[in-house]
C-alpha positions in Angstrom: 19.1 -3.9 14.8 17.7 -7.3 15.9 16.7 -10.0 13.5 13.1 -10.7 13.7 13.1 -14.1 11.7 12.9 -16.3 14.7 9.7 -14.7 16.2 6.6 -16.7 16.5 3.8 -15.5 14.5 1.3 -16.8 17.1 2.7 -14.3 19.4 1.1 -11.5 17.2 -2.5 -12.6 17.3 -6.0 -11.4 19.1 -9.5 -12.4 18.7 -11.2 -10.2 16.1 -14.9 -10.8 16.3 -16.6 -10.7 13.0 -19.1 -8.1 13.9 -16.1 -5.6 14.8 -15.0 -5.6 11.1 -16.4 -2.7 9.4 -18.2 -3.9 6.3 -19.1 -0.3 5.0 -17.7 3.0 5.7 -19.3 5.9 7.7 -21.2 8.5 6.2 -18.5 11.3 7.1 -14.7 10.0 6.2 -13.4 12.2 9.2 -16.1 11.0 11.7 -14.1 8.0 12.2 -12.7 7.2 15.7 -8.9 8.0 16.2 -6.9 6.3 18.9 -3.8 8.4 20.0 -1.0 6.3 21.5 1.8 8.3 22.8 4.5 7.4 25.6 2.4 4.7 27.0 -0.7 6.7 27.1 -3.9 6.2 25.0 -6.5 8.9 24.2 -9.6 8.7 22.2 -10.9 11.4 19.6 -12.0 11.7 16.1 -10.2 12.0 12.8 -11.5 15.6 12.2 -9.4 16.6 15.3 -6.3 15.0 14.3 -4.3 18.3 14.0 -4.5 19.0 17.7 -2.3 15.9 18.2 0.4 17.0 15.8 3.3 19.3 16.7 3.5 22.4 14.5 5.8 22.1 11.5 5.5 18.3 11.5 5.6 16.5 8.0 2.9 14.3 7.1 3.6 11.8 4.2 0.7 10.6 2.2 0.6 7.6 -0.4 -1.3 8.9 -3.5 -1.6 5.7 -5.4 -5.0 5.1 -6.9 -6.9 1.9 -6.8 -7.7 0.5 -10.3 -10.8 -1.7 -11.2 -8.5 -4.7 -11.2 -11.6 -7.5 -11.3 -12.5 -8.3 -14.8 -15.4 -10.5 -15.0 -15.8 -12.8 -18.2 -18.9 -14.7 -19.2 -18.3 -17.7 -20.9 -20.8 -18.8 -23.9 -22.0 -21.6 -21.5 -22.7 -19.0 -18.8 -19.9 -19.6 -16.6 -18.1 -16.7 -15.1 -14.3 -16.5 -15.0 -12.6 -13.8 -13.1 -9.2 -12.2 -13.9 -7.7 -10.4 -11.1 -5.0 -8.2 -12.4 -2.1 -8.2 -9.9 0.7 -6.2 -11.5 2.3 -5.9 -15.2 4.2 -8.4 -16.9 8.1 -7.7 -16.3 8.2 -6.7 -20.1 7.3 -3.2 -18.7 9.6 -0.9 -16.6 6.9 0.2 -14.2 3.1 0.2 -13.6 2.5 3.7 -15.3 4.0 2.5 -18.7 1.8 -0.6 -18.4 -1.2 1.2 -17.6 -0.7 3.6 -20.7 -0.3 0.8 -23.1 -2.8 1.0 -26.1 -4.4 -2.1 -27.8 -2.5 -4.8 -26.0 -0.9 -5.6 -22.7 0.3 -8.5 -20.6 -0.6 -8.6 -17.1 -0.1 -11.1 -14.1 -3.2 -12.2 -12.8 -5.1 -14.4 -10.5 -7.9 -16.4 -12.2 -11.2 -17.3 -10.5 -12.5 -20.5 -12.4 -9.1 -21.4 -14.3 -10.3 -25.0 -14.2 -13.2 -24.1 -16.6 -11.0 -22.0 -19.1 -10.0 -24.5 -21.7 -6.6 -24.1 -23.4 -6.8 -21.9 -26.5 -10.1 -20.3 -25.4 -10.2 -16.6 -25.7 -12.3 -14.8 -23.0 -14.4 -12.1 -24.5 -16.0 -9.1 -22.7 -18.5 -6.5 -24.6 -18.8 -3.0 -22.9 -19.6 0.6 -23.7 -17.1 3.2 -23.0 -17.5 6.8 -23.7 -20.6 6.1 -25.9 -18.4 3.6 -28.0 -18.9 -0.1 -28.2 -15.8 -1.9 -27.0 -14.6 -5.5 -26.8 -12.0 -6.7 -24.5 -10.4 -10.0 -25.1 -8.3 -12.3 -22.4 -5.7 -14.7 -23.6 -3.9 -17.3 -21.5 -0.1 -17.0 -22.2 1.5 -19.2 -19.3 1.2 -20.4 -15.8 3.6 -19.1 -13.2 4.3 -20.1 -9.6 1.4 -18.2 -8.1 -0.3 -16.4 -10.9 -1.2 -16.5 -14.7 0.2 -14.3 -17.4 -2.7 -13.1 -19.3 -2.4 -11.3 -22.6 -5.3 -8.5 -23.0 -6.2 -6.9 -26.1 -9.1 -4.5 -27.1 -10.9 -2.7 -29.7 -10.8 0.3 -30.4 -7.0 0.1 -29.8 -6.4 3.9 -29.0 -7.9 3.5 -25.4 -5.2 2.8 -22.6 -5.4 -0.1 -20.2 -6.1 2.2 -17.4 -9.3 3.4 -19.2 -10.2 -0.1 -20.3 -9.9 -1.3 -16.5 -11.8 1.7 -15.3 -14.9 1.0 -17.7 -14.7 -2.8 -17.8 -13.6 -3.6 -14.4 -14.7 -3.6 -10.9 -13.1 -2.2 -7.5 -11.5 -5.1 -5.7 -12.7 -4.9 -2.0 -10.8 -6.6 0.4 -11.8 -10.5 0.7 -12.6 -10.1 4.4 -15.5 -7.7 3.7 -17.1 -10.7 2.6 -19.4 -8.8 0.0 -19.6 -7.4 -3.6 -18.4 -4.0 -4.4 -21.4 -1.6 -4.6 -21.6 2.0 -6.5 -20.4 3.7 -3.7 -17.3 2.0 -3.2 -15.9 3.4 -6.4 -15.5 6.6 -4.3 -15.3 5.7 -0.8 -12.5 2.9 -1.5 -10.3 5.8 -2.6 -8.5 8.7 -1.1 -9.5 12.0 -1.9 -6.0 12.6 -3.1 -5.5 9.4 -5.0 -3.6 10.2 -8.3 -1.5 7.6 -9.9 -3.2 4.4 -11.1 -1.9 1.0 -9.9 -3.0 -0.5 -6.5 -5.4 -3.4 -6.0 -6.2 -2.3 -2.4 -6.4 1.1 -0.8 -4.0 2.8 1.5 -6.7 2.6 3.7 -5.3 5.3 6.6 -6.0 8.0 3.9 -9.4 6.8 3.7 -10.2 9.2 6.5 -8.9 12.4 5.5 -10.8 15.3 4.1 -10.6 19.0 2.8 -11.5 19.9 6.3 -8.7 18.0 7.9 -6.1 19.3 5.1 -7.3 22.9 6.0 -6.6 22.5 9.8 -3.2 20.9 9.1 -2.3 24.0 6.9 -3.5 26.3 9.5 -1.2 24.8 12.0 1.8 25.0 9.5 1.7 21.1 9.3 3.5 20.3 5.8 2.4 17.5 3.7 4.3 15.5 1.0 3.3 12.6 -1.3 4.9 9.1 -2.5 3.4 6.5 -4.4 3.4 2.7 -3.3 1.2 0.5 -5.6 -0.5 -1.7 -3.1 -0.6 -5.4 -4.2 -2.8 -8.1 -3.2 -0.2 -9.4 -0.9 -0.9 -6.8 1.7 -3.9 -9.2 2.6 -1.7 -12.2 2.8 -1.5 -13.6 6.4 1.6 -15.1 7.7 1.0 -18.9 7.6 4.3 -20.0 8.4 5.3 -20.7 12.3 8.1 -18.2 12.3 8.3 -14.8 10.6 11.6 -15.7 8.7 9.6 -18.4 6.8 7.3 -15.8 5.3 7.7 -14.5 1.8 7.2 -10.7 1.9 5.3 -9.3 -1.2 7.2 -6.5 -3.3 5.6 -3.5 -4.5 6.3 -0.6 -7.0 7.3 2.7 -5.4 7.8 6.0 -7.1 9.3 9.0 -5.1 9.9 12.5 -6.5 13.1 14.5 -6.0 10.8 17.0 -4.5 9.4 14.8 -1.8 13.1 13.5 -1.0 14.1 17.2 -0.7 11.1 17.9 1.8 12.2 14.9 3.8 15.8 15.8 4.0 14.8 19.3 5.1 12.4 18.2 8.0 14.4 15.6 9.5 14.5 17.6 12.7 10.8 17.6 12.7 8.4 15.0 13.3 7.9 12.7 10.0 4.6 11.1 10.2 3.8 8.2 7.8 0.1 8.3 7.0 -0.3 4.6 6.3 1.8 1.3 6.7 2.6 1.8 2.8 3.9 5.4 3.2 6.0 4.3 6.2 7.5 1.2 4.3 8.4 3.5 1.3 10.0 6.3 3.4 12.0 3.7 5.4 13.0 2.1 2.2 14.4 5.4 0.8 16.9 5.0 3.9 18.2 1.8 2.6 18.4 2.7 -0.9 20.7 5.7 0.2 22.8 3.0 2.2 23.2 1.0 -0.9 24.2 3.8 -3.1 26.8 4.9 -0.5 28.2 1.2 -0.2 27.9 0.4 -3.9 28.6 3.6 -5.9 28.0 1.7 -9.2 24.6 0.3 -8.3 21.8 0.5 -10.7 18.9 -1.8 -9.0 17.9 0.1 -5.9 15.1 -2.8 -5.2 15.2 -3.2 -1.2 14.9 -6.9 -0.7 12.7 -8.4 2.2 15.7 -9.0 4.8 18.2 -6.4 3.6 17.8 -4.0 6.4 18.7 -6.9 8.8 21.7 -8.0 7.0 23.4 -4.6 6.1 26.0 -3.0 8.2 25.2 0.8 8.1 28.3 1.8 9.8 26.1 4.4 11.6 25.1 6.0 8.4 22.7 8.8 9.0 19.4 9.4 7.4 20.7 12.6 6.3 23.6 11.1 4.7 21.5 8.5 2.8 19.0 10.7 1.7 21.4 13.2 0.2 23.3 10.2 -1.4 20.0 9.0 -3.0 19.3 12.7 -4.3 23.0 12.7 -5.8 22.0 9.3 -7.4 19.0 10.9 -9.0 21.1 13.7 -10.4 23.8 11.3 -11.8 20.8 9.4 -13.4 19.2 12.7 -14.8 15.9 11.6 -13.2 13.4 13.6 -11.2 11.4 10.4 -10.1 12.8 7.4 -8.4 10.8 4.4 -9.7 11.8 0.8 -8.0 10.4 -1.8 -5.8 10.5 -2.7 -2.1 10.0 -6.0 -0.4 11.0 -4.6 3.0 9.5 -6.4 5.9 9.2 -4.2 9.1 9.0 -6.3 12.4 9.9 -6.2 16.0 13.7 -5.5 16.1 13.5 -3.0 13.2 14.6 0.5 14.0 12.9 3.3 12.2 15.1 5.7 10.4 12.7 8.4 9.0 9.1 7.8 10.5 8.4 9.2 14.0 5.0 8.2 13.9 2.3 6.4 11.9 -1.4 6.9 11.4 -3.0 3.6 10.5 -6.3 1.3 10.7 -6.5 -1.7 13.0 -5.1 -4.7 11.2 -5.7 -8.3 11.0 -4.2 -11.1 13.4 -0.9 -12.7 12.2 -0.5 -10.2 9.3 2.8 -8.3 8.3 0.7 -5.1 9.2 0.6 -6.2 12.7 4.1 -7.1 12.9 5.0 -3.4 11.6 2.7 -2.0 14.4 4.8 -4.1 17.1 8.0 -2.9 15.6 7.0 0.7 16.4 5.3 0.5 19.7 6.7 -3.0 21.0 4.3 -5.0 23.2 2.0 -2.2 23.8 0.2 -3.1 20.7 -1.5 -5.6 22.8 -2.7 -2.9 24.9 -3.8 -0.7 22.1 -5.7 -3.2 20.4 -7.4 -4.4 23.6 -8.5 -0.8 24.3 -9.9 -0.6 20.8 -11.8 -3.7 21.2 -13.2 -2.5 24.5 -14.3 0.8 23.2 -16.1 0.1 20.2 -13.5 0.8 17.5 -14.3 -0.5 14.0 -11.5 -2.7 12.5 -9.9 -3.3 9.1 -10.1 -1.2 5.9 -13.4 0.6 6.4 -12.9 0.9 10.1 -11.3 3.5 12.6 -7.8 4.1 13.1 -4.9 5.6 15.2 -2.0 7.9 15.6 0.9 5.9 17.0 4.1 7.7 18.1 7.1 5.4 17.9 8.0 4.2 21.2 11.1 6.2 22.6 11.0 8.5 19.9 
């Protein structure tokens, strides 16, 4: 596998006119345009016909994370607004779910808007109504870290979970490039219809196009579906600002995969596995490298996939089947049905996909790690695909249209 660290990020850019960024979703989720790319050929259709382009017995893997209302706006007595953007829980907690279920108090890593106006020792206070009860949320500054602040939240009544507090006191964090405030319809539309597990600060946007009608058509064609969880962090919007890919520090994100999904993947390796969204693809590809780690380090307990690990690990021709079997054996040994860890994997040109044969995804920002991932799957044809989308009225980014991209030579 080729190492992408010396790649120049300027080679992964294109001109994206502001008017091509979809500021709002379409009225119908599955009415979005769908670009199909396979073996160098491009076809145009709409999402509701997706099943027509998938072979029977394909396996689609979805990310069922749920976007939380991660923006908390506090008004100071002087009238000024301080925004706390909840990124991820403090390392005190073993995983996001545990932190979300905390009652009464929790510590969280946050970005702070208006930090210069927040005096040392000042506790922020927010009053709101929840389930007919008057509630009070407090925000206390604990410490400044390299790229965030540690904030201690506490609330009354104390018997509510932090997930409930965010739901009623917070605001959906729309992507910054939409350049607008969240509106009431966003609470539903910036969420997939199968979202289950609280924890993301951004939606897995490829899934926003899916409807009950699409799932019924997939089922009618004997196309299987499975679910993983990757809690999308704010780093997904972080452009690559370094000259080379190797200088960019990839964000890490929590993943949660059930034994059932691992078994489903293992049983269907001879069928096309299609990742719905870059987050699903990063998750299932990370599973391969976790299995390799288990095989090479039998005593390993930390399965966290580091950014450059795939490019630095000699696999000795370890098959995907062998890797997934090792991971299942590891879970049996640990007496767990859920694999909860982190991944910082960067998928860029030179990467060889081990699990996914295709990707369903939106159109991404220039010079982003998401565009690097697309280029890893389809090679330089990403330029042809994006030029076609620009010339044929496709809408871009989170609320935009999407594509079904078959891995080149797969």
